[in-house]
Structure formats: C-alpha cells, structure tokens
C-alpha positions as CSV (number, residue, x, y, z in Angstrom):
1,M,116.5,-17.0,1.2
2,E,116.7,-15.2,-2.1
3,I,116.7,-11.5,-2.3
4,F,114.1,-10.3,-4.9
5,G,115.9,-9.6,-8.2
6,S,119.2,-11.3,-7.2
7,A,118.5,-14.7,-8.8
8,F,120.0,-15.6,-12.2
9,D,117.9,-16.9,-15.1
10,D,118.9,-20.4,-16.3
11,S,119.1,-19.2,-19.9
12,M,122.2,-17.2,-19.0
13,F,124.2,-20.4,-18.6
14,M,122.9,-22.1,-21.7
15,E,125.2,-22.6,-24.7
16,T,124.8,-20.0,-27.4
17,R,123.5,-21.1,-30.8
18,D,125.8,-20.9,-33.8
19,R,124.7,-17.9,-35.9
20,V,125.0,-18.2,-39.6
21,S,126.1,-15.0,-41.3
22,V,124.0,-14.0,-44.3
23,Q,125.4,-11.7,-46.9
24,L,123.1,-8.8,-47.5
25,S,122.3,-7.7,-51.0
26,S,123.4,-4.2,-52.1
27,Y,121.2,-1.4,-51.0
28,N,121.1,2.0,-52.8
29,A,119.7,4.7,-50.6
30,K,117.2,7.0,-52.2
31,C,118.3,10.6,-52.1
32,C,115.5,13.1,-52.1
33,E,116.0,16.8,-52.9
34,P,114.1,19.4,-50.9
35,E,110.4,19.6,-52.0
36,W,111.0,16.8,-54.5
37,F,107.3,15.9,-54.4
38,C,106.4,19.3,-56.0
39,E,108.1,18.3,-59.2
40,S,106.0,16.8,-62.0
41,A,108.5,13.9,-62.3
42,A,107.5,12.7,-58.9
43,L,104.3,11.3,-60.4
44,D,106.1,9.4,-63.1
45,T,105.6,6.1,-61.4
46,E,103.1,3.2,-61.5
47,D,103.4,2.6,-57.8
48,A,100.1,3.6,-56.1
49,L,101.9,4.1,-52.7
50,E,104.4,6.5,-54.2
51,K,101.6,8.5,-55.8
52,Q,99.7,8.6,-52.5
53,K,102.8,9.9,-50.7
54,V,103.4,12.6,-53.4
55,F,99.8,14.0,-53.1
56,K,99.9,13.7,-49.3
57,F,103.1,15.7,-49.1
58,R,101.9,18.3,-51.5
59,G,98.7,18.7,-49.5
60,D,100.6,19.1,-46.2
61,F,103.1,21.5,-47.8
62,A,100.4,23.7,-49.3
63,L,98.4,23.7,-46.1
64,R,101.4,24.8,-44.1
65,Q,101.9,27.6,-46.6
66,G,98.3,28.7,-46.3
67,N,97.4,27.8,-49.9
68,Y,94.2,26.0,-48.9
69,Q,92.6,25.4,-52.3
70,K,95.8,23.9,-53.6
71,A,96.0,21.7,-50.5
72,L,92.4,20.7,-50.9
73,D,93.0,19.6,-54.5
74,A,96.1,17.6,-53.5
75,Y,94.2,15.9,-50.6
76,G,91.4,15.0,-53.0
77,S,93.8,13.3,-55.4
78,C,95.5,11.5,-52.5
79,L,92.2,10.0,-51.3
80,E,91.9,8.2,-54.7
81,W,95.1,6.3,-54.0
82,I,94.6,5.3,-50.4
83,P,93.7,1.6,-50.0
84,D,90.6,0.9,-47.9
85,N,92.6,-0.8,-45.2
86,N,94.9,2.2,-44.6
87,L,92.6,4.0,-42.1
88,T,95.4,6.0,-40.4
89,I,96.4,7.9,-43.6
90,R,92.8,8.2,-44.6
91,R,92.0,9.9,-41.3
92,D,95.0,12.2,-41.5
93,V,94.0,13.3,-45.1
94,L,90.4,13.8,-44.2
95,E,91.4,16.0,-41.3
96,G,93.5,18.0,-43.7
97,V,90.4,18.3,-46.0
98,A,88.3,19.6,-43.1
99,R,90.9,22.2,-42.1
100,C,91.2,23.4,-45.7
101,C,87.4,23.7,-46.0
102,T,87.3,25.7,-42.7
103,H,89.8,28.2,-44.0
104,L,88.0,28.5,-47.3
105,G,84.8,29.3,-45.5
106,Q,83.1,26.0,-46.4
107,R,81.5,25.4,-43.0
108,E,79.0,22.7,-43.9
109,R,81.6,20.7,-45.9
110,A,84.0,20.9,-43.0
111,L,81.4,19.6,-40.5
112,D,80.4,16.9,-43.0
113,V,84.0,15.6,-43.1
114,A,84.1,15.8,-39.2
115,D,80.9,13.7,-39.1
116,L,82.5,11.2,-41.5
117,L,85.6,11.0,-39.2
118,S,83.3,10.4,-36.2
119,K,82.0,7.2,-37.8
120,E,85.5,5.8,-37.9
121,V,86.5,6.6,-34.3
122,S,87.7,3.5,-32.5
123,N,89.9,4.8,-29.6
124,T,90.4,7.8,-27.3
125,C,93.2,9.2,-29.5
126,H,90.9,9.3,-32.5
127,L,88.1,10.9,-30.4
128,T,90.5,13.5,-29.0
129,S,91.7,14.5,-32.5
130,L,88.1,14.7,-33.7
131,L,87.1,17.0,-30.9
132,L,90.1,19.2,-31.3
133,L,89.2,19.5,-35.0
134,K,85.6,20.4,-34.2
135,V,86.9,23.1,-31.7
136,S,89.0,24.7,-34.5
137,I,86.0,24.6,-36.9
138,H,83.5,26.1,-34.5
139,Q,86.1,28.7,-33.3
140,H,86.8,29.8,-36.9
141,F,83.1,30.4,-37.6
142,G,82.3,32.0,-34.3
143,A,80.0,29.1,-33.1
144,I,80.9,29.7,-29.4
145,G,78.2,27.4,-28.0
146,S,79.3,24.5,-30.2
147,K,82.9,25.1,-29.4
148,M,82.1,25.0,-25.6
149,A,80.2,21.8,-26.1
150,S,83.3,20.2,-27.8
151,L,85.6,21.5,-25.1
152,Q,83.4,20.1,-22.4
153,Q,83.6,16.7,-24.1
154,L,87.4,17.0,-24.1
155,C,87.4,17.8,-20.4
156,S,85.2,14.7,-19.7
157,L,87.4,12.5,-21.9
158,L,90.7,13.8,-20.6
159,P,89.8,15.2,-17.1
160,F,93.4,15.7,-16.0
161,N,94.6,17.7,-19.0
162,P,94.8,21.4,-17.8
163,W,94.9,22.9,-21.3
164,H,91.4,21.8,-22.3
165,W,90.1,23.3,-19.0
166,H,92.1,26.5,-19.6
167,N,90.7,26.8,-23.1
168,L,87.2,26.3,-21.9
169,G,87.7,28.9,-19.2
170,Q,89.1,31.4,-21.7
171,T,86.2,30.8,-24.0
172,C,83.7,31.5,-21.2
173,L,85.7,34.6,-20.2
174,G,85.7,35.9,-23.7
175,L,82.0,35.4,-24.0
176,L,81.4,37.4,-20.8
177,E,83.6,40.3,-22.0
178,T,82.3,40.5,-25.6
179,E,78.6,40.1,-25.0
180,R,77.1,43.3,-23.7
181,P,73.4,42.9,-23.8
182,G,71.5,46.2,-24.0
183,S,70.2,47.6,-20.8
184,L,66.5,47.8,-20.1
185,S,66.5,51.6,-20.4
186,E,67.9,51.2,-24.0
187,K,65.2,48.8,-25.0
188,Q,62.4,50.8,-23.6
189,N,60.9,53.8,-25.5
190,D,57.7,55.8,-25.4
191,R,56.0,53.6,-28.0
192,Q,56.3,50.4,-26.0
193,T,53.3,49.0,-24.3
194,E,53.4,47.7,-20.8
195,E,53.3,44.1,-22.1
196,Q,56.3,44.8,-24.4
197,Q,58.2,46.4,-21.4
198,E,57.4,43.3,-19.3
199,E,58.8,41.1,-22.1
200,A,61.9,43.2,-22.2
201,R,62.4,42.8,-18.5
202,E,62.0,39.0,-18.7
203,E,64.5,38.9,-21.5
204,E,66.9,41.0,-19.5
205,E,66.6,38.7,-16.5
206,E,67.1,35.6,-18.6
207,S,70.2,37.2,-20.2
208,S,71.6,38.0,-16.7
209,E,71.0,34.5,-15.5
210,E,72.7,33.0,-18.5
211,K,75.7,35.3,-18.0
212,D,75.9,34.3,-14.4
213,R,76.0,30.6,-15.4
214,V,78.8,31.4,-17.9
215,W,80.6,33.3,-15.1
216,L,80.3,30.2,-12.8
217,K,81.6,27.9,-15.5
218,A,84.6,30.1,-16.2
219,C,85.4,30.2,-12.4
220,M,85.2,26.4,-12.1
221,C,87.3,25.9,-15.2
222,F,90.1,28.2,-14.0
223,I,90.1,26.7,-10.6
224,R,90.4,23.2,-12.1
225,T,93.2,24.5,-14.3
226,R,95.1,25.9,-11.3
227,L,94.7,22.7,-9.3
228,L,96.0,20.5,-12.2
229,L,98.9,22.8,-13.1
230,R,100.0,22.9,-9.4
231,I,100.0,19.1,-9.4
232,L,101.8,18.7,-12.7
233,R,104.5,21.3,-12.1
234,Q,106.0,19.2,-9.3
235,Q,107.2,16.7,-12.0
236,Q,108.2,19.3,-14.6
237,S,111.4,21.2,-15.4
238,S,113.0,23.5,-18.0
239,F,110.7,25.1,-20.6
240,V,107.8,22.8,-19.7
241,L,107.8,24.2,-16.2
242,Q,108.0,27.7,-17.6
243,C,105.0,27.1,-19.8
244,S,103.0,25.8,-16.7
245,D,104.1,28.8,-14.6
246,S,103.0,31.2,-17.4
247,A,99.6,29.4,-17.6
248,L,99.3,29.6,-13.8
249,Q,99.9,33.3,-13.9
250,R,97.2,33.8,-16.7
251,T,94.8,31.6,-14.7
252,D,95.3,33.7,-11.5
253,E,94.8,36.9,-13.5
254,A,91.6,35.5,-15.0
255,L,90.2,34.6,-11.6
256,K,90.9,38.1,-10.4
257,R,88.9,39.5,-13.3
258,L,86.0,37.1,-12.5
259,N,86.3,38.2,-8.8
260,P,84.6,35.3,-7.1
261,K,84.1,35.7,-3.3
262,E,86.2,33.7,-0.9
263,N,83.3,31.4,0.0
264,A,82.7,30.7,-3.7
265,L,86.3,29.9,-4.2
266,Q,86.4,27.4,-1.4
267,A,83.1,25.7,-2.5
268,L,84.2,25.4,-6.1
269,T,87.7,24.2,-5.2
270,E,86.3,21.5,-3.0
271,V,84.1,20.2,-5.9
272,M,86.8,20.5,-8.6
273,S,89.4,18.7,-6.5
274,E,87.3,15.7,-5.5
275,D,88.8,13.4,-8.1
276,L,92.4,14.8,-8.0
277,I,93.8,11.8,-6.1
278,P,97.1,10.4,-7.6
279,E,95.8,6.8,-7.5
280,K,92.6,7.7,-9.2
281,M,94.3,9.9,-11.8
282,R,96.5,6.9,-12.8
283,E,93.5,4.6,-13.0
284,D,91.5,7.1,-15.2
285,N,94.4,7.5,-17.7
286,Q,92.6,6.5,-21.0
287,D,95.2,7.5,-23.6
288,G,94.7,5.3,-26.6
289,E,92.1,3.1,-24.9
290,S,89.5,1.4,-27.1
291,L,86.0,3.1,-27.0
292,A,84.4,-0.4,-26.7
293,G,83.1,-0.6,-23.2
294,L,84.6,2.7,-22.2
295,C,82.3,4.7,-19.8
296,V,82.9,8.4,-19.7
297,Q,80.8,10.6,-17.4
298,S,79.3,13.6,-19.0
299,F,80.5,17.1,-18.0
300,G,77.3,17.8,-16.2
301,E,77.2,14.6,-14.2
302,R,80.8,14.8,-13.1
303,W,81.2,18.5,-12.3
304,W,78.5,21.0,-13.4
305,N,75.5,19.6,-11.5
306,K,77.6,19.4,-8.3
307,V,78.8,22.9,-8.8
308,L,75.2,24.1,-9.1
309,L,74.3,22.3,-5.9
310,T,76.9,24.4,-4.0
311,G,74.5,27.3,-4.3
312,V,77.3,29.6,-5.3
313,L,75.1,31.5,-7.8
314,E,72.5,32.2,-5.2
315,T,74.9,33.4,-2.5
316,D,77.9,34.8,-4.3
317,G,77.0,35.1,-8.0
318,P,77.1,38.4,-9.9
319,Q,73.3,38.7,-9.9
320,H,73.2,38.3,-6.2
321,Q,75.9,40.9,-5.8
322,R,73.9,43.3,-8.0
323,R,70.8,42.8,-5.9
324,I,72.8,43.7,-2.8
325,Q,74.3,46.8,-4.4
326,S,70.8,47.9,-5.6
327,L,69.6,47.7,-1.9
328,D,72.5,49.7,-0.7
C-alpha cells in the first residue's frame, strides 16, 4: 500500500539529455542616471517604445511632485506613442490623466476619462481601480452621494475588504457631523403662511428621516468593518496587525459616537455576519476574475434591504429616540 506522496516519479530514473552549451553574445547593460528621462536627450531616438517610456516617466514624476499641468501634458504626449494593443499602459496613463484633471479642477473631463476607462473594463481588478478612481474624483469635488455610490459598489465587488467598508462608514459619519439642517424655529417667521409652515415641517421630517438612514448605514458599515478586522487579524502580524488594531480602535470609537442601542447592535451584527463563513469567503474571492458571467449582488440586495427589515430605525433609530425624549 502506497502512502500518499511517497511514490517516485519514473522521470527521476530516466537518463538526462546531453545539454549543448551555447556561447552568449556580449551584453552591455544600460546605465541610467537619476531622472534621466527629464533630459532633452532622452527623446533623441526613433524608437517609439522609448519615447513612450520617457513621456510616461515624465508624467508620473510630475504627478508625484504635484505639477499637474506638466504631468497632463506629458501623459497627452505619451498617449500618442502607445500602440492600440497595449491596453495596460493605456489604462495606466488615462488614470493619470483623470487624476491630473481632478487636481486641476476639470471635473467633467476627469469623469469623461473615467467613463472611457469603464468601457475597457474586463476583469475585477480593472473595475476596482476604476471605482477607486471615481471615489477620489467625487471626494475631491465634494460629491458625497456619488462617492458613497462608488464605495457601495466596491463593497459589493469586494465584500470581505474591511477598508472599503470603513471608508463608507467614515463618509456617512462625516455627512452626519457636517450637515446641520436648520431647525424648524429658524425657518419660521411671522411672514410665513400656515401652508409655508407646513411645507417647512415636511421638509424637516424628510431631512430627519434621511439623516436616520445615513446613521443606520454608518452603523452597519462599522459593524461589518469590525467583524472583518477581527477575522483577518488572526492571520496577521507585525505592522499589518498594528494597522488592523488601529482601525479597530477607530471603528469602536465611531460606533460609540453613533451610539446604537444594544438591540440594534445585535440585529445589525446578525445581518452583517451572515456571509462571513470561511468556506464562503474563499469561494467569493473574485480577485482578477473576468467580468464575463460574473454575478455580483447589489449593495441593497445583499445587505441594505435586510437591514431595513430588522426594524432598527423604527425601534432604536435616532428619530424614535427623539420621540421618546419629547414625550418625557
């Protein structure tokens, strides 16, 4: 009876073939000085690939230095030398163009480039990079709703990445802390008719309901972040573990500020941990997978609708607590 792995392969006992040594031609290594691509002599070549590299390096270098217009010009020149079949470099350069446009305040052009990149997405890595790019564009221009939508797509695409959940939670928390809608008393004055006052009350109620939903989304995101970090830290060490512990501390502090009741915490934890099973997490790993035939549940279908069904807003939400306080 053979023990698994103890058998020898027959090829181990075969005679080795005679290998013919081939004399290699001389090779002169190319020595590059620091920032060699910035010199005008770097373009003294007829090689299209070399020119592409020079413009690409110039664009990357200028972008890193914060010289966005110079980087944009270099990227534009680089695109002229990229062959049609080199999609990888083309995507990289276009992403650089979008980031330059963002920092230069050219919002529409940045979004147009992002839309162009979306047409060439073929796998989950491409889609992840695109969504991260959109997040940075929307964040720069203060488009919080669009930023949240992109982050929700990232959470759906990579459901076990705690950092996207943490980012979405922080965005919701920031929205709650910066938006301070005027109170009803501030909106009313002696000249308002009863109809105008009623409209003001309705607007106030709608604003309160919207804030409660943002509060709920922040809670579910931080709970999901905490669950994922606790799972991942079991396999981590060194500075990676320190980073996770620091994120866990920030997550706990955020939940304290949100102050969900114990019943709400339990209900949300139950929903957000349903799919956190090791076997399922391995099966759902989609890193680099082709988008052809890939089925990704939307944020609403997978989590948000289930969270709403828990009734947390009606029983433990901020608006419910305000009603209880007003009765007291």
